[in-house]
One Martini backbone bead per residue (centre of mass of N, CA, C, O) as a GRO file, in nm:
protein
  198
    1MET     BB    1  -4.009  -0.520  13.325
    2ASN     BB    2  -4.154  -0.267  13.487
    3HIS     BB    3  -4.389  -0.018  13.377
    4SER     BB    4  -4.480   0.310  13.302
    5VAL     BB    5  -4.619   0.598  13.151
    6ALA     BB    6  -4.373   0.719  13.209
    7ASP     BB    7  -4.185   0.792  12.943
    8LEU     BB    8  -4.343   0.745  12.687
    9SER     BB    9  -4.326   0.556  12.382
   10VAL     BB   10  -4.439   0.609  12.058
   11ILE     BB   11  -4.478   0.342  11.806
   12LYS     BB   12  -4.483   0.319  11.465
   13VAL     BB   13  -4.575   0.043  11.250
   14GLY     BB   14  -4.536  -0.015  10.941
   15GLY     BB   15  -4.716  -0.185  10.701
   16GLY     BB   16  -4.485  -0.209  10.475
   17LEU     BB   17  -4.305  -0.428  10.613
   18SER     BB   18  -4.473  -0.680  10.504
   19ARG     BB   19  -4.336  -0.653  10.199
   20LEU     BB   20  -4.056  -0.720  10.340
   21ARG     BB   21  -3.806  -0.915  10.378
   22GLY     BB   22  -3.766  -0.927  10.731
   23ALA     BB   23  -3.875  -0.656  10.850
   24LEU     BB   24  -4.088  -0.731  11.062
   25GLN     BB   25  -3.914  -0.925  11.227
   26ARG     BB   26  -3.698  -0.721  11.306
   27ALA     BB   27  -3.876  -0.512  11.443
   28CYS     BB   28  -3.998  -0.698  11.658
   29SER     BB   29  -3.731  -0.775  11.792
   30GLU     BB   30  -3.640  -0.487  11.867
   31LEU     BB   31  -3.893  -0.409  12.036
   32GLN     BB   32  -3.867  -0.625  12.246
   33ALA     BB   33  -3.592  -0.524  12.351
   34LEU     BB   34  -3.675  -0.228  12.418
   35SER     BB   35  -3.901  -0.302  12.635
   36ARG     BB   36  -3.689  -0.365  12.866
   37ARG     BB   37  -3.601  -0.035  12.885
   38HIS     BB   38  -3.886   0.074  12.766
   39PRO     BB   39  -4.176   0.245  12.746
   40ILE     BB   40  -4.412   0.109  12.509
   41LEU     BB   41  -4.623   0.201  12.226
   42LEU     BB   42  -4.807   0.051  11.972
   43VAL     BB   43  -4.869   0.149  11.630
   44PRO     BB   44  -5.040   0.057  11.363
   45GLY     BB   45  -5.072   0.001  11.059
   46GLY     BB   46  -5.236  -0.117  10.760
   47GLY     BB   47  -5.128  -0.232  10.512
   48PRO     BB   48  -5.282  -0.483  10.338
   49PHE     BB   49  -5.561  -0.391  10.447
   50ALA     BB   50  -5.559  -0.107  10.320
   51ASP     BB   51  -5.507  -0.197  10.030
   52ALA     BB   52  -5.780  -0.343  10.000
   53ILE     BB   53  -5.948  -0.084  10.019
   54ARG     BB   54  -5.833   0.065   9.778
   55ALA     BB   55  -5.912  -0.153   9.573
   56PHE     BB   56  -6.215  -0.150   9.629
   57GLU     BB   57  -6.256   0.158   9.572
   58SER     BB   58  -6.176   0.132   9.260
   59GLN     BB   59  -6.461  -0.053   9.211
   60THR     BB   60  -6.616   0.125   9.432
   61THR     BB   61  -6.845   0.319   9.589
   62LEU     BB   62  -6.717   0.533   9.845
   63SER     BB   63  -6.721   0.695  10.115
   64PRO     BB   64  -6.508   0.868  10.308
   65ALA     BB   65  -6.609   0.745  10.575
   66ALA     BB   66  -6.586   0.448  10.504
   67SER     BB   67  -6.284   0.446  10.438
   68HIS     BB   68  -6.183   0.550  10.708
   69TRP     BB   69  -6.296   0.321  10.895
   70MET     BB   70  -6.171   0.085  10.742
   71ALA     BB   71  -5.873   0.176  10.780
   72ILE     BB   72  -5.878   0.158  11.091
   73LEU     BB   73  -5.949  -0.144  11.095
   74ALA     BB   74  -5.681  -0.226  10.964
   75MET     BB   75  -5.515  -0.161  11.215
   76ASP     BB   76  -5.636  -0.376  11.392
   77GLN     BB   77  -5.529  -0.613  11.225
   78TYR     BB   78  -5.223  -0.540  11.253
   79ALA     BB   79  -5.214  -0.567  11.557
   80TYR     BB   80  -5.239  -0.879  11.549
   81VAL     BB   81  -4.976  -0.926  11.409
   82LEU     BB   82  -4.791  -0.805  11.624
   83ALA     BB   83  -4.889  -0.984  11.862
   84ASP     BB   84  -4.789  -1.250  11.716
   85GLN     BB   85  -4.469  -1.149  11.680
   86ILE     BB   86  -4.470  -1.044  11.989
   87ALA     BB   87  -4.351  -1.103  12.277
   88GLY     BB   88  -4.586  -0.956  12.498
   89GLY     BB   89  -4.811  -0.875  12.321
   90VAL     BB   90  -5.095  -0.642  12.371
   91ILE     BB   91  -5.414  -0.578  12.325
   92VAL     BB   92  -5.557  -0.251  12.291
   93THR     BB   93  -5.852  -0.007  12.295
   94GLU     BB   94  -5.773   0.172  12.549
   95PRO     BB   95  -5.607   0.388  12.749
   96GLY     BB   96  -5.666   0.240  13.035
   97GLU     BB   97  -5.490  -0.031  12.953
   98ILE     BB   98  -5.184   0.045  12.938
   99GLY     BB   99  -5.068   0.052  13.230
  100GLU     BB  100  -5.112  -0.248  13.301
  101VAL     BB  101  -4.934  -0.370  13.081
  102LEU     BB  102  -4.673  -0.232  13.167
  103TRP     BB  103  -4.670  -0.340  13.463
  104GLU     BB  104  -4.644  -0.645  13.342
  105GLY     BB  105  -4.411  -0.623  13.113
  106LYS     BB  106  -4.555  -0.538  12.854
  107ILE     BB  107  -4.692  -0.476  12.515
  108PRO     BB  108  -4.870  -0.233  12.392
  109ILE     BB  109  -5.135  -0.261  12.136
  110ILE     BB  110  -5.315  -0.057  11.937
  111ALA     BB  111  -5.661  -0.075  11.869
  112PRO     BB  112  -5.815   0.224  11.744
  113ALA     BB  113  -6.118   0.226  11.655
  114ARG     BB  114  -6.278   0.289  11.913
  115TRP     BB  115  -6.135   0.552  11.988
  116MET     BB  116  -6.170   0.704  11.712
  117ARG     BB  117  -6.479   0.691  11.706
  118SER     BB  118  -6.518   0.859  11.964
  119ALA     BB  119  -6.347   1.111  11.881
  120ASP     BB  120  -6.350   1.216  11.585
  121VAL     BB  121  -6.084   1.426  11.476
  122PHE     BB  122  -6.086   1.356  11.169
  123PRO     BB  123  -6.067   1.360  10.860
  124HIS     BB  124  -6.235   1.196  10.589
  125SER     BB  125  -5.927   1.081  10.474
  126TRP     BB  126  -5.627   0.983  10.309
  127GLU     BB  127  -5.456   1.211  10.460
  128VAL     BB  128  -5.520   1.008  10.685
  129THR     BB  129  -5.312   0.815  10.886
  130SER     BB  130  -5.125   0.642  11.109
  131ASP     BB  131  -4.946   0.880  11.164
  132SER     BB  132  -5.164   1.072  11.286
  133ILE     BB  133  -5.267   0.875  11.498
  134ALA     BB  134  -5.001   0.855  11.653
  135ALA     BB  135  -4.989   1.156  11.725
  136PHE     BB  136  -5.250   1.163  11.884
  137VAL     BB  137  -5.182   0.949  12.093
  138ALA     BB  138  -4.934   1.088  12.210
  139GLY     BB  139  -5.087   1.341  12.305
  140ALA     BB  140  -5.318   1.210  12.478
  141LEU     BB  141  -5.090   1.061  12.672
  142GLY     BB  142  -4.828   1.233  12.717
  143ALA     BB  143  -4.589   1.169  12.564
  144ALA     BB  144  -4.241   1.201  12.513
  145ARG     BB  145  -4.258   1.038  12.229
  146LEU     BB  146  -4.209   0.984  11.865
  147ALA     BB  147  -4.218   0.701  11.636
  148LEU     BB  148  -4.137   0.607  11.290
  149ILE     BB  149  -4.164   0.310  11.109
  150LYS     BB  150  -4.021   0.247  10.793
  151PRO     BB  151  -3.954   0.097  10.495
  152ALA     BB  152  -3.874   0.393  10.386
  153MET     BB  153  -3.723   0.671  10.275
  154SER     BB  154  -3.859   0.990  10.193
  155GLN     BB  155  -3.928   1.306  10.110
  156ASP     BB  156  -4.241   1.242  10.225
  157PRO     BB  157  -4.305   1.031  10.499
  158VAL     BB  158  -4.576   1.177  10.555
  159ASP     BB  159  -4.875   1.279  10.601
  160PRO     BB  160  -5.053   1.575  10.546
  161TYR     BB  161  -5.166   1.581  10.866
  162PHE     BB  162  -4.933   1.542  11.071
  163ARG     BB  163  -4.853   1.839  11.155
  164THR     BB  164  -5.128   1.879  11.299
  165ALA     BB  165  -5.115   1.627  11.504
  166LEU     BB  166  -4.855   1.717  11.616
  167PRO     BB  167  -4.732   1.808  11.894
  168ALA     BB  168  -4.598   2.061  12.033
  169GLY     BB  169  -4.259   1.967  12.099
  170MET     BB  170  -4.250   1.680  11.997
  171PRO     BB  171  -4.053   1.432  11.970
  172CYS     BB  172  -3.936   1.310  11.638
  173LEU     BB  173  -3.892   0.994  11.470
  174ILE     BB  174  -3.768   0.888  11.148
  175VAL     BB  175  -3.739   0.539  11.050
  176SER     BB  176  -3.591   0.278  10.920
  177TRP     BB  177  -3.570  -0.064  10.949
  178GLU     BB  178  -3.247  -0.059  10.878
  179ARG     BB  179  -3.215   0.177  11.140
  180LEU     BB  180  -3.284   0.085  11.449
  181GLU     BB  181  -3.039   0.187  11.612
  182GLU     BB  182  -3.144   0.481  11.623
  183LEU     BB  183  -3.378   0.428  11.813
  184SER     BB  184  -3.218   0.325  12.056
  185GLU     BB  185  -3.043   0.580  12.091
  186TRP     BB  186  -3.278   0.784  12.121
  187LEU     BB  187  -3.411   0.656  12.377
  188SER     BB  188  -3.130   0.684  12.550
  189GLY     BB  189  -3.138   0.984  12.487
  190PRO     BB  190  -3.166   1.294  12.420
  191THR     BB  191  -3.480   1.467  12.279
  192ALA     BB  192  -3.505   1.783  12.267
  193ALA     BB  193  -3.339   1.802  11.969
  194ALA     BB  194  -3.526   1.673  11.793
  195ALA     BB  195  -3.633   1.628  11.484
  196HIS     BB  196  -3.866   1.765  11.284
  197PRO     BB  197  -4.085   1.779  11.060
  198GLU     BB  198  -4.108   2.033  10.814
   0.00000   0.00000   0.00000
């Protein structure tokens, strides 16, 4: 089915899913099915690639700026994992590419490093993760809603900067990979009253 950017849902796929047996595969399968009914843009987490940067940083002195840009490049790497695992997934690097991919009935997956380097809107800190970048992307594109798929739910499931990055009034769902049926129901129903992270 061909889609347009109207009523776009931005969905961040947590990098931590790659550490859990079957989690990434299930999420990719569910997202592929959802894309047939809804226009979606996927934002990758950093996953094991960001973990490697944290480990390297613990052994070597890195400036906050270097760590920041390396972590965003980790998201680019995870984007290629998602594109490899999802039939119809297409890597995009700039906002202008998204509409064409949707129109072709495929799933755009943003590799955000080029866009984020150009915008440079975030503090260079580990307090900013792919959660905040997904919120920025959703706002910049005028998306209808944002969802974050997490490996598990925790007491504070988003990064410290997320509430600043999330556009005012944007419906946001945070869901674990084990409860993806909630994401499908949410995308199909009214989202005006969706709960925001407090």
